[in-house]
PDB file of N, H, CA, C and O in Angstrom:
ATOM      1  N   MET A   1     108.162 171.140  61.203  1.00  0.00           N
ATOM      2  CA  MET A   1     108.371 172.156  60.237  1.00  0.00           C
ATOM      3  C   MET A   1     108.719 171.877  58.880  1.00  0.00           C
ATOM      4  O   MET A   1     109.180 170.871  58.339  1.00  0.00           O
ATOM      5  N   ASN A   2     108.405 172.948  58.479  1.00  0.00           N
ATOM      6  H   ASN A   2     108.030 173.765  58.918  1.00  0.00           H
ATOM      7  CA  ASN A   2     108.478 172.498  56.522  1.00  0.00           C
ATOM      8  C   ASN A   2     109.816 172.866  56.352  1.00  0.00           C
ATOM      9  O   ASN A   2     110.559 173.765  56.744  1.00  0.00           O
ATOM     10  N   LYS A   3     109.886 171.779  55.568  1.00  0.00           N
ATOM     11  H   LYS A   3     109.283 171.048  55.249  1.00  0.00           H
ATOM     12  CA  LYS A   3     111.471 172.190  54.624  1.00  0.00           C
ATOM     13  C   LYS A   3     110.884 173.372  53.548  1.00  0.00           C
ATOM     14  O   LYS A   3     109.782 173.569  53.037  1.00  0.00           O
ATOM     15  N   PRO A   4     112.108 174.004  53.481  1.00  0.00           N
ATOM     16  CA  PRO A   4     111.853 175.198  52.015  1.00  0.00           C
ATOM     17  C   PRO A   4     112.054 174.151  50.618  1.00  0.00           C
ATOM     18  O   PRO A   4     112.740 173.242  50.151  1.00  0.00           O
ATOM     19  N   GLN A   5     110.519 175.334  50.287  1.00  0.00           N
ATOM     20  H   GLN A   5     109.961 176.073  50.666  1.00  0.00           H
ATOM     21  CA  GLN A   5     110.442 174.111  48.728  1.00  0.00           C
ATOM     22  C   GLN A   5     111.628 175.050  47.936  1.00  0.00           C
ATOM     23  O   GLN A   5     111.800 176.268  47.957  1.00  0.00           O
ATOM     24  N   SER A   6     112.406 173.916  47.195  1.00  0.00           N
ATOM     25  H   SER A   6     112.265 172.927  47.177  1.00  0.00           H
ATOM     26  CA  SER A   6     112.901 174.285  46.171  1.00  0.00           C
ATOM     27  C   SER A   6     112.564 174.598  45.135  1.00  0.00           C
ATOM     28  O   SER A   6     111.340 174.575  45.005  1.00  0.00           O
ATOM     29  N   PHE A   7     113.343 175.024  43.930  1.00  0.00           N
ATOM     30  H   PHE A   7     114.337 175.043  44.036  1.00  0.00           H
ATOM     31  CA  PHE A   7     112.694 175.972  42.720  1.00  0.00           C
ATOM     32  C   PHE A   7     113.585 175.770  41.430  1.00  0.00           C
ATOM     33  O   PHE A   7     114.694 175.383  41.798  1.00  0.00           O
ATOM     34  N   PHE A   8     113.534 175.854  40.453  1.00  0.00           N
ATOM     35  H   PHE A   8     112.633 176.169  40.154  1.00  0.00           H
ATOM     36  CA  PHE A   8     114.086 176.392  39.168  1.00  0.00           C
ATOM     37  C   PHE A   8     113.742 176.683  38.037  1.00  0.00           C
ATOM     38  O   PHE A   8     113.150 175.754  37.489  1.00  0.00           O
ATOM     39  N   HIS A   9     113.874 177.745  37.320  1.00  0.00           N
ATOM     40  H   HIS A   9     114.355 178.500  37.765  1.00  0.00           H
ATOM     41  CA  HIS A   9     114.222 178.431  36.578  1.00  0.00           C
ATOM     42  C   HIS A   9     113.549 178.102  35.074  1.00  0.00           C
ATOM     43  O   HIS A   9     114.452 177.696  34.342  1.00  0.00           O
ATOM     44  N   LEU A  10     112.760 178.127  34.645  1.00  0.00           N
ATOM     45  H   LEU A  10     112.027 178.457  35.240  1.00  0.00           H
ATOM     46  CA  LEU A  10     112.151 177.138  33.265  1.00  0.00           C
ATOM     47  C   LEU A  10     111.660 178.298  32.673  1.00  0.00           C
ATOM     48  O   LEU A  10     110.618 178.920  32.880  1.00  0.00           O
ATOM     49  N   HIS A  11     113.009 178.573  31.544  1.00  0.00           N
ATOM     50  H   HIS A  11     113.855 178.068  31.375  1.00  0.00           H
ATOM     51  CA  HIS A  11     112.616 179.462  30.150  1.00  0.00           C
ATOM     52  C   HIS A  11     112.328 178.911  28.746  1.00  0.00           C
ATOM     53  O   HIS A  11     113.125 178.530  27.889  1.00  0.00           O
ATOM     54  N   LEU A  12     110.919 178.966  28.728  1.00  0.00           N
ATOM     55  H   LEU A  12     110.271 179.275  29.425  1.00  0.00           H
ATOM     56  CA  LEU A  12     109.945 178.921  27.500  1.00  0.00           C
ATOM     57  C   LEU A  12     110.081 179.842  26.426  1.00  0.00           C
ATOM     58  O   LEU A  12     109.752 181.013  26.611  1.00  0.00           O
ATOM     59  N   ILE A  13     110.664 179.347  24.976  1.00  0.00           N
ATOM     60  H   ILE A  13     110.931 178.395  24.825  1.00  0.00           H
ATOM     61  CA  ILE A  13     111.311 180.407  24.143  1.00  0.00           C
ATOM     62  C   ILE A  13     110.517 180.262  22.853  1.00  0.00           C
ATOM     63  O   ILE A  13     110.538 179.044  22.675  1.00  0.00           O
ATOM     64  N   SER A  14     109.762 180.854  21.752  1.00  0.00           N
ATOM     65  H   SER A  14     109.745 181.844  21.897  1.00  0.00           H
ATOM     66  CA  SER A  14     108.481 180.267  20.803  1.00  0.00           C
ATOM     67  C   SER A  14     108.617 181.656  19.820  1.00  0.00           C
ATOM     68  O   SER A  14     108.356 182.820  20.124  1.00  0.00           O
ATOM     69  N   ASP A  15     109.056 181.175  18.701  1.00  0.00           N
ATOM     70  H   ASP A  15     109.267 180.229  18.454  1.00  0.00           H
ATOM     71  CA  ASP A  15     108.717 181.736  17.457  1.00  0.00           C
ATOM     72  C   ASP A  15     106.779 181.893  17.468  1.00  0.00           C
ATOM     73  O   ASP A  15     106.123 182.829  17.011  1.00  0.00           O
ATOM     74  N   ALA A  16     106.384 180.921  17.994  1.00  0.00           N
ATOM     75  H   ALA A  16     106.916 180.160  18.366  1.00  0.00           H
ATOM     76  CA  ALA A  16     104.826 181.563  17.937  1.00  0.00           C
ATOM     77  C   ALA A  16     103.994 181.508  19.305  1.00  0.00           C
ATOM     78  O   ALA A  16     104.271 182.457  20.038  1.00  0.00           O
ATOM     79  N   THR A  17     103.162 180.735  19.758  1.00  0.00           N
ATOM     80  H   THR A  17     102.937 179.964  19.162  1.00  0.00           H
ATOM     81  CA  THR A  17     102.471 180.768  21.185  1.00  0.00           C
ATOM     82  C   THR A  17     102.905 180.731  21.931  1.00  0.00           C
ATOM     83  O   THR A  17     102.942 181.406  22.959  1.00  0.00           O
ATOM     84  N   GLY A  18     103.558 179.521  21.419  1.00  0.00           N
ATOM     85  H   GLY A  18     103.528 178.972  20.584  1.00  0.00           H
ATOM     86  CA  GLY A  18     103.873 178.508  22.421  1.00  0.00           C
ATOM     87  C   GLY A  18     103.193 177.391  23.439  1.00  0.00           C
ATOM     88  O   GLY A  18     103.766 176.869  24.395  1.00  0.00           O
ATOM     89  N   GLU A  19     101.896 177.163  23.024  1.00  0.00           N
ATOM     90  H   GLU A  19     101.431 177.587  22.247  1.00  0.00           H
ATOM     91  CA  GLU A  19     101.213 176.437  23.706  1.00  0.00           C
ATOM     92  C   GLU A  19     101.478 175.049  24.218  1.00  0.00           C
ATOM     93  O   GLU A  19     101.254 174.431  25.259  1.00  0.00           O
ATOM     94  N   THR A  20     102.286 174.714  22.572  1.00  0.00           N
ATOM     95  H   THR A  20     102.468 175.216  21.726  1.00  0.00           H
ATOM     96  CA  THR A  20     102.704 172.970  22.890  1.00  0.00           C
ATOM     97  C   THR A  20     104.196 173.408  23.616  1.00  0.00           C
ATOM     98  O   THR A  20     104.625 172.590  24.430  1.00  0.00           O
ATOM     99  N   LEU A  21     104.843 174.380  23.430  1.00  0.00           N
ATOM    100  H   LEU A  21     104.494 175.044  22.769  1.00  0.00           H
ATOM    101  CA  LEU A  21     106.044 174.770  24.072  1.00  0.00           C
ATOM    102  C   LEU A  21     106.264 174.331  25.808  1.00  0.00           C
ATOM    103  O   LEU A  21     107.240 173.864  26.395  1.00  0.00           O
ATOM    104  N   LEU A  22     104.739 174.757  26.339  1.00  0.00           N
ATOM    105  H   LEU A  22     103.946 175.136  25.862  1.00  0.00           H
ATOM    106  CA  LEU A  22     104.478 175.436  27.594  1.00  0.00           C
ATOM    107  C   LEU A  22     104.080 173.476  28.099  1.00  0.00           C
ATOM    108  O   LEU A  22     104.746 172.797  28.880  1.00  0.00           O
ATOM    109  N   ALA A  23     103.242 173.184  27.587  1.00  0.00           N
ATOM    110  H   ALA A  23     102.701 173.735  26.953  1.00  0.00           H
ATOM    111  CA  ALA A  23     102.611 172.060  27.932  1.00  0.00           C
ATOM    112  C   ALA A  23     103.834 170.726  28.061  1.00  0.00           C
ATOM    113  O   ALA A  23     103.890 169.921  28.991  1.00  0.00           O
ATOM    114  N   ALA A  24     104.591 170.766  27.065  1.00  0.00           N
ATOM    115  H   ALA A  24     104.546 171.420  26.310  1.00  0.00           H
ATOM    116  CA  ALA A  24     105.695 169.797  27.150  1.00  0.00           C
ATOM    117  C   ALA A  24     106.215 170.465  28.103  1.00  0.00           C
ATOM    118  O   ALA A  24     105.854 169.877  29.123  1.00  0.00           O
ATOM    119  N   GLY A  25     106.832 171.320  28.381  1.00  0.00           N
ATOM    120  H   GLY A  25     107.126 171.797  27.553  1.00  0.00           H
ATOM    121  CA  GLY A  25     107.698 172.306  29.691  1.00  0.00           C
ATOM    122  C   GLY A  25     106.798 171.504  30.982  1.00  0.00           C
ATOM    123  O   GLY A  25     107.422 170.690  31.663  1.00  0.00           O
ATOM    124  N   ARG A  26     105.499 171.730  31.255  1.00  0.00           N
ATOM    125  H   ARG A  26     104.992 172.392  30.702  1.00  0.00           H
ATOM    126  CA  ARG A  26     105.469 171.249  32.402  1.00  0.00           C
ATOM    127  C   ARG A  26     105.012 169.808  32.886  1.00  0.00           C
ATOM    128  O   ARG A  26     104.844 169.369  34.024  1.00  0.00           O
ATOM    129  N   ALA A  27     104.793 168.923  31.002  1.00  0.00           N
ATOM    130  H   ALA A  27     104.929 169.279  30.078  1.00  0.00           H
ATOM    131  CA  ALA A  27     105.189 167.819  31.740  1.00  0.00           C
ATOM    132  C   ALA A  27     106.454 167.110  32.115  1.00  0.00           C
ATOM    133  O   ALA A  27     106.654 165.969  32.532  1.00  0.00           O
ATOM    134  N   ALA A  28     107.285 168.159  31.834  1.00  0.00           N
ATOM    135  H   ALA A  28     107.123 169.086  31.495  1.00  0.00           H
ATOM    136  CA  ALA A  28     109.069 167.833  32.250  1.00  0.00           C
ATOM    137  C   ALA A  28     109.361 168.278  33.715  1.00  0.00           C
ATOM    138  O   ALA A  28     110.129 167.642  34.437  1.00  0.00           O
ATOM    139  N   SER A  29     108.722 169.379  34.106  1.00  0.00           N
ATOM    140  H   SER A  29     108.098 169.895  33.520  1.00  0.00           H
ATOM    141  CA  SER A  29     108.805 169.710  35.552  1.00  0.00           C
ATOM    142  C   SER A  29     108.247 168.772  36.372  1.00  0.00           C
ATOM    143  O   SER A  29     108.688 168.479  37.483  1.00  0.00           O
ATOM    144  N   ALA A  30     107.230 168.268  35.819  1.00  0.00           N
ATOM    145  H   ALA A  30     106.871 168.507  34.916  1.00  0.00           H
ATOM    146  CA  ALA A  30     106.075 167.329  36.613  1.00  0.00           C
ATOM    147  C   ALA A  30     106.892 166.563  37.245  1.00  0.00           C
ATOM    148  O   ALA A  30     106.796 166.502  38.471  1.00  0.00           O
ATOM    149  N   GLN A  31     108.250 165.524  36.305  1.00  0.00           N
ATOM    150  H   GLN A  31     108.328 165.574  35.309  1.00  0.00           H
ATOM    151  CA  GLN A  31     108.794 164.909  36.566  1.00  0.00           C
ATOM    152  C   GLN A  31     109.304 165.334  38.075  1.00  0.00           C
ATOM    153  O   GLN A  31     109.289 164.405  38.883  1.00  0.00           O
ATOM    154  N   TYR A  32     109.758 166.626  38.567  1.00  0.00           N
ATOM    155  H   TYR A  32     109.770 167.380  37.910  1.00  0.00           H
ATOM    156  CA  TYR A  32     110.516 166.732  39.896  1.00  0.00           C
ATOM    157  C   TYR A  32     109.000 167.157  40.973  1.00  0.00           C
ATOM    158  O   TYR A  32     108.343 168.136  41.326  1.00  0.00           O
ATOM    159  N   LYS A  33     109.035 166.216  41.080  1.00  0.00           N
ATOM    160  H   LYS A  33     109.569 165.421  40.793  1.00  0.00           H
ATOM    161  CA  LYS A  33     108.139 166.645  42.406  1.00  0.00           C
ATOM    162  C   LYS A  33     108.428 167.301  44.102  1.00  0.00           C
ATOM    163  O   LYS A  33     107.528 167.527  44.911  1.00  0.00           O
ATOM    164  N   ASP A  34     110.016 167.528  44.355  1.00  0.00           N
ATOM    165  H   ASP A  34     110.747 167.344  43.698  1.00  0.00           H
ATOM    166  CA  ASP A  34     109.817 168.058  45.333  1.00  0.00           C
ATOM    167  C   ASP A  34     110.837 169.539  44.768  1.00  0.00           C
ATOM    168  O   ASP A  34     111.755 170.017  45.435  1.00  0.00           O
ATOM    169  N   ALA A  35     110.491 169.927  43.735  1.00  0.00           N
ATOM    170  H   ALA A  35     109.745 169.539  43.194  1.00  0.00           H
ATOM    171  CA  ALA A  35     111.087 171.109  42.990  1.00  0.00           C
ATOM    172  C   ALA A  35     109.417 171.911  42.075  1.00  0.00           C
ATOM    173  O   ALA A  35     108.526 171.592  41.287  1.00  0.00           O
ATOM    174  N   ARG A  36     109.797 172.834  42.729  1.00  0.00           N
ATOM    175  H   ARG A  36     110.520 173.093  43.369  1.00  0.00           H
ATOM    176  CA  ARG A  36     108.564 173.992  41.576  1.00  0.00           C
ATOM    177  C   ARG A  36     109.744 174.705  40.458  1.00  0.00           C
ATOM    178  O   ARG A  36     110.922 175.062  40.465  1.00  0.00           O
ATOM    179  N   ALA A  37     108.440 174.639  39.418  1.00  0.00           N
ATOM    180  H   ALA A  37     107.482 174.350  39.412  1.00  0.00           H
ATOM    181  CA  ALA A  37     109.178 175.591  38.402  1.00  0.00           C
ATOM    182  C   ALA A  37     108.691 176.388  38.301  1.00  0.00           C
ATOM    183  O   ALA A  37     107.473 176.430  38.469  1.00  0.00           O
ATOM    184  N   ILE A  38     109.464 177.482  37.955  1.00  0.00           N
ATOM    185  H   ILE A  38     110.454 177.448  37.819  1.00  0.00           H
ATOM    186  CA  ILE A  38     109.082 179.137  37.965  1.00  0.00           C
ATOM    187  C   ILE A  38     108.695 179.515  36.315  1.00  0.00           C
ATOM    188  O   ILE A  38     109.758 179.429  35.700  1.00  0.00           O
ATOM    189  N   GLU A  39     107.707 179.855  35.477  1.00  0.00           N
ATOM    190  H   GLU A  39     106.843 179.925  35.977  1.00  0.00           H
ATOM    191  CA  GLU A  39     107.827 179.441  34.706  1.00  0.00           C
ATOM    192  C   GLU A  39     107.951 181.209  33.835  1.00  0.00           C
ATOM    193  O   GLU A  39     107.091 182.073  34.006  1.00  0.00           O
ATOM    194  N   HIS A  40     109.309 181.415  32.863  1.00  0.00           N
ATOM    195  H   HIS A  40     110.008 180.712  32.725  1.00  0.00           H
ATOM    196  CA  HIS A  40     109.369 182.350  32.115  1.00  0.00           C
ATOM    197  C   HIS A  40     109.069 182.167  30.760  1.00  0.00           C
ATOM    198  O   HIS A  40     109.809 181.593  29.960  1.00  0.00           O
ATOM    199  N   ILE A  41     107.686 182.791  30.443  1.00  0.00           N
ATOM    200  H   ILE A  41     107.085 183.256  31.093  1.00  0.00           H
ATOM    201  CA  ILE A  41     107.445 182.390  29.161  1.00  0.00           C
ATOM    202  C   ILE A  41     107.818 183.445  27.775  1.00  0.00           C
ATOM    203  O   ILE A  41     107.664 184.605  28.158  1.00  0.00           O
ATOM    204  N   TYR A  42     108.058 183.421  26.964  1.00  0.00           N
ATOM    205  H   TYR A  42     108.182 182.479  26.653  1.00  0.00           H
ATOM    206  CA  TYR A  42     108.858 184.790  25.653  1.00  0.00           C
ATOM    207  C   TYR A  42     107.931 183.533  24.714  1.00  0.00           C
ATOM    208  O   TYR A  42     108.163 182.325  24.708  1.00  0.00           O
ATOM    209  N   PRO A  43     106.873 184.248  23.983  1.00  0.00           N
ATOM    210  CA  PRO A  43     106.182 184.078  22.703  1.00  0.00           C
ATOM    211  C   PRO A  43     106.686 184.885  22.115  1.00  0.00           C
ATOM    212  O   PRO A  43     107.272 185.877  22.549  1.00  0.00           O
ATOM    213  N   LEU A  44     106.436 184.390  20.490  1.00  0.00           N
ATOM    214  H   LEU A  44     105.960 183.584  20.137  1.00  0.00           H
ATOM    215  CA  LEU A  44     106.370 184.854  19.134  1.00  0.00           C
ATOM    216  C   LEU A  44     107.874 186.243  19.810  1.00  0.00           C
ATOM    217  O   LEU A  44     107.787 187.461  19.963  1.00  0.00           O
ATOM    218  N   ILE A  45     109.129 185.230  20.052  1.00  0.00           N
ATOM    219  H   ILE A  45     109.199 184.241  19.927  1.00  0.00           H
ATOM    220  CA  ILE A  45     110.391 185.420  19.468  1.00  0.00           C
ATOM    221  C   ILE A  45     110.637 185.293  18.485  1.00  0.00           C
ATOM    222  O   ILE A  45     110.728 184.160  18.011  1.00  0.00           O
ATOM    223  N   ARG A  46     110.911 186.707  17.555  1.00  0.00           N
ATOM    224  H   ARG A  46     110.837 187.627  17.940  1.00  0.00           H
ATOM    225  CA  ARG A  46     111.255 186.562  15.952  1.00  0.00           C
ATOM    226  C   ARG A  46     112.390 187.207  15.428  1.00  0.00           C
ATOM    227  O   ARG A  46     112.631 187.193  14.221  1.00  0.00           O
ATOM    228  N   THR A  47     113.047 187.725  16.190  1.00  0.00           N
ATOM    229  H   THR A  47     112.851 187.736  17.171  1.00  0.00           H
ATOM    230  CA  THR A  47     113.884 189.367  15.629  1.00  0.00           C
ATOM    231  C   THR A  47     115.326 188.717  16.665  1.00  0.00           C
ATOM    232  O   THR A  47     115.259 188.155  17.758  1.00  0.00           O
ATOM    233  N   GLU A  48     116.244 188.965  16.048  1.00  0.00           N
ATOM    234  H   GLU A  48     116.298 189.422  15.160  1.00  0.00           H
ATOM    235  CA  GLU A  48     117.667 189.180  16.524  1.00  0.00           C
ATOM    236  C   GLU A  48     117.763 189.866  17.826  1.00  0.00           C
ATOM    237  O   GLU A  48     118.277 189.451  18.865  1.00  0.00           O
ATOM    238  N   LYS A  49     117.066 191.206  17.543  1.00  0.00           N
ATOM    239  H   LYS A  49     116.648 191.544  16.699  1.00  0.00           H
ATOM    240  CA  LYS A  49     116.788 192.219  18.745  1.00  0.00           C
ATOM    241  C   LYS A  49     116.238 191.387  20.352  1.00  0.00           C
ATOM    242  O   LYS A  49     116.757 191.262  21.461  1.00  0.00           O
ATOM    243  N   GLN A  50     114.868 190.929  19.697  1.00  0.00           N
ATOM    244  H   GLN A  50     114.446 191.031  18.796  1.00  0.00           H
ATOM    245  CA  GLN A  50     113.702 189.958  20.785  1.00  0.00           C
ATOM    246  C   GLN A  50     114.532 188.790  21.608  1.00  0.00           C
ATOM    247  O   GLN A  50     114.290 188.256  22.691  1.00  0.00           O
ATOM    248  N   VAL A  51     115.794 188.578  20.496  1.00  0.00           N
ATOM    249  H   VAL A  51     115.991 189.012  19.617  1.00  0.00           H
ATOM    250  CA  VAL A  51     116.633 187.228  21.488  1.00  0.00           C
ATOM    251  C   VAL A  51     117.364 187.314  21.864  1.00  0.00           C
ATOM    252  O   VAL A  51     117.803 186.339  22.474  1.00  0.00           O
ATOM    253  N   ALA A  52     118.136 188.569  21.828  1.00  0.00           N
ATOM    254  H   ALA A  52     117.779 189.361  21.333  1.00  0.00           H
ATOM    255  CA  ALA A  52     118.761 189.266  22.877  1.00  0.00           C
ATOM    256  C   ALA A  52     118.345 189.917  24.639  1.00  0.00           C
ATOM    257  O   ALA A  52     118.997 190.097  25.667  1.00  0.00           O
ATOM    258  N   LYS A  53     117.142 190.075  24.290  1.00  0.00           N
ATOM    259  H   LYS A  53     116.612 189.929  23.455  1.00  0.00           H
ATOM    260  CA  LYS A  53     116.495 191.188  25.489  1.00  0.00           C
ATOM    261  C   LYS A  53     115.821 189.326  25.809  1.00  0.00           C
ATOM    262  O   LYS A  53     115.335 189.248  26.937  1.00  0.00           O
ATOM    263  N   VAL A  54     115.769 188.235  25.161  1.00  0.00           N
ATOM    264  H   VAL A  54     116.164 188.298  24.244  1.00  0.00           H
ATOM    265  CA  VAL A  54     115.701 187.450  26.082  1.00  0.00           C
ATOM    266  C   VAL A  54     116.592 186.530  27.020  1.00  0.00           C
ATOM    267  O   VAL A  54     116.241 185.905  28.021  1.00  0.00           O
ATOM    268  N   PHE A  55     117.548 186.595  26.563  1.00  0.00           N
ATOM    269  H   PHE A  55     117.833 187.103  25.749  1.00  0.00           H
ATOM    270  CA  PHE A  55     119.251 186.097  27.073  1.00  0.00           C
ATOM    271  C   PHE A  55     119.611 187.343  28.142  1.00  0.00           C
ATOM    272  O   PHE A  55     120.267 187.297  29.182  1.00  0.00           O
ATOM    273  N   GLU A  56     119.015 188.338  27.572  1.00  0.00           N
ATOM    274  H   GLU A  56     118.481 188.376  26.727  1.00  0.00           H
ATOM    275  CA  GLU A  56     119.179 189.168  28.897  1.00  0.00           C
ATOM    276  C   GLU A  56     118.340 189.018  30.331  1.00  0.00           C
ATOM    277  O   GLU A  56     118.793 189.146  31.468  1.00  0.00           O
ATOM    278  N   ASP A  57     116.984 188.707  29.924  1.00  0.00           N
ATOM    279  H   ASP A  57     116.617 188.602  29.000  1.00  0.00           H
ATOM    280  CA  ASP A  57     116.830 188.134  31.376  1.00  0.00           C
ATOM    281  C   ASP A  57     117.063 186.906  31.805  1.00  0.00           C
ATOM    282  O   ASP A  57     117.142 186.750  33.024  1.00  0.00           O
ATOM    283  N   ILE A  58     117.194 185.982  31.096  1.00  0.00           N
ATOM    284  H   ILE A  58     117.129 186.109  30.106  1.00  0.00           H
ATOM    285  CA  ILE A  58     117.852 184.519  31.480  1.00  0.00           C
ATOM    286  C   ILE A  58     118.995 185.235  32.183  1.00  0.00           C
ATOM    287  O   ILE A  58     118.378 185.941  32.982  1.00  0.00           O
ATOM    288  N   GLU A  59     120.174 185.459  32.352  1.00  0.00           N
ATOM    289  H   GLU A  59     120.675 184.886  31.703  1.00  0.00           H
ATOM    290  CA  GLU A  59     120.790 185.937  32.494  1.00  0.00           C
ATOM    291  C   GLU A  59     120.897 186.547  34.416  1.00  0.00           C
ATOM    292  O   GLU A  59     121.725 186.439  35.320  1.00  0.00           O
ATOM    293  N   GLU A  60     119.341 187.269  34.223  1.00  0.00           N
ATOM    294  H   GLU A  60     118.668 187.356  33.488  1.00  0.00           H
ATOM    295  CA  GLU A  60     119.253 187.429  35.193  1.00  0.00           C
ATOM    296  C   GLU A  60     119.001 186.390  36.369  1.00  0.00           C
ATOM    297  O   GLU A  60     119.294 186.312  37.562  1.00  0.00           O
ATOM    298  N   GLU A  61     118.437 185.770  35.604  1.00  0.00           N
ATOM    299  H   GLU A  61     118.199 185.834  34.635  1.00  0.00           H
ATOM    300  CA  GLU A  61     117.348 184.190  36.656  1.00  0.00           C
ATOM    301  C   GLU A  61     118.140 182.992  36.105  1.00  0.00           C
ATOM    302  O   GLU A  61     117.237 182.242  35.737  1.00  0.00           O
ATOM    303  N   PRO A  62     119.016 182.531  35.903  1.00  0.00           N
ATOM    304  CA  PRO A  62     119.503 181.835  34.903  1.00  0.00           C
ATOM    305  C   PRO A  62     118.840 180.159  35.379  1.00  0.00           C
ATOM    306  O   PRO A  62     118.720 179.904  36.578  1.00  0.00           O
ATOM    307  N   GLY A  63     118.375 178.916  34.111  1.00  0.00           N
ATOM    308  H   GLY A  63     118.473 179.123  33.137  1.00  0.00           H
ATOM    309  CA  GLY A  63     117.516 178.111  34.545  1.00  0.00           C
ATOM    310  C   GLY A  63     117.454 177.204  32.954  1.00  0.00           C
ATOM    311  O   GLY A  63     117.994 177.428  31.870  1.00  0.00           O
ATOM    312  N   ILE A  64     116.617 176.215  33.388  1.00  0.00           N
ATOM    313  H   ILE A  64     116.179 176.033  34.268  1.00  0.00           H
ATOM    314  CA  ILE A  64     116.026 175.147  32.008  1.00  0.00           C
ATOM    315  C   ILE A  64     116.371 176.027  30.813  1.00  0.00           C
ATOM    316  O   ILE A  64     117.003 177.066  31.009  1.00  0.00           O
ATOM    317  N   ILE A  65     116.061 175.736  29.806  1.00  0.00           N
ATOM    318  H   ILE A  65     115.548 174.893  29.646  1.00  0.00           H
ATOM    319  CA  ILE A  65     115.803 176.402  28.567  1.00  0.00           C
ATOM    320  C   ILE A  65     115.151 175.976  27.267  1.00  0.00           C
ATOM    321  O   ILE A  65     115.943 175.727  26.358  1.00  0.00           O
ATOM    322  N   LEU A  66     113.701 175.829  26.972  1.00  0.00           N
ATOM    323  H   LEU A  66     113.058 176.031  27.710  1.00  0.00           H
ATOM    324  CA  LEU A  66     113.408 175.067  26.069  1.00  0.00           C
ATOM    325  C   LEU A  66     112.642 176.050  25.104  1.00  0.00           C
ATOM    326  O   LEU A  66     111.958 177.037  25.375  1.00  0.00           O
ATOM    327  N   TYR A  67     113.032 175.364  23.650  1.00  0.00           N
ATOM    328  H   TYR A  67     113.588 174.562  23.430  1.00  0.00           H
ATOM    329  CA  TYR A  67     112.564 176.346  22.384  1.00  0.00           C
ATOM    330  C   TYR A  67     112.093 175.765  21.534  1.00  0.00           C
ATOM    331  O   TYR A  67     112.386 174.601  21.259  1.00  0.00           O
ATOM    332  N   THR A  68     111.205 176.505  20.900  1.00  0.00           N
ATOM    333  H   THR A  68     110.966 177.450  21.123  1.00  0.00           H
ATOM    334  CA  THR A  68     110.762 175.904  19.594  1.00  0.00           C
ATOM    335  C   THR A  68     111.456 176.946  18.161  1.00  0.00           C
ATOM    336  O   THR A  68     111.214 176.631  16.995  1.00  0.00           O
TER     337      THR A  68
END
């Protein structure tokens, strides 16, 4: 019997492309072998309106937030 897969939401917020942040997030999530990260990537976030939209999305699926 397979045990249920555990997961967590990983929200990556960047004011640029987010490539470095994505690499760091994947390196961090690799430390948790029994859980899978569901990545939510938000690149080019530069205005208050964009930040507000990101926070709305995060409220729907709470999790770890990394940002640059």
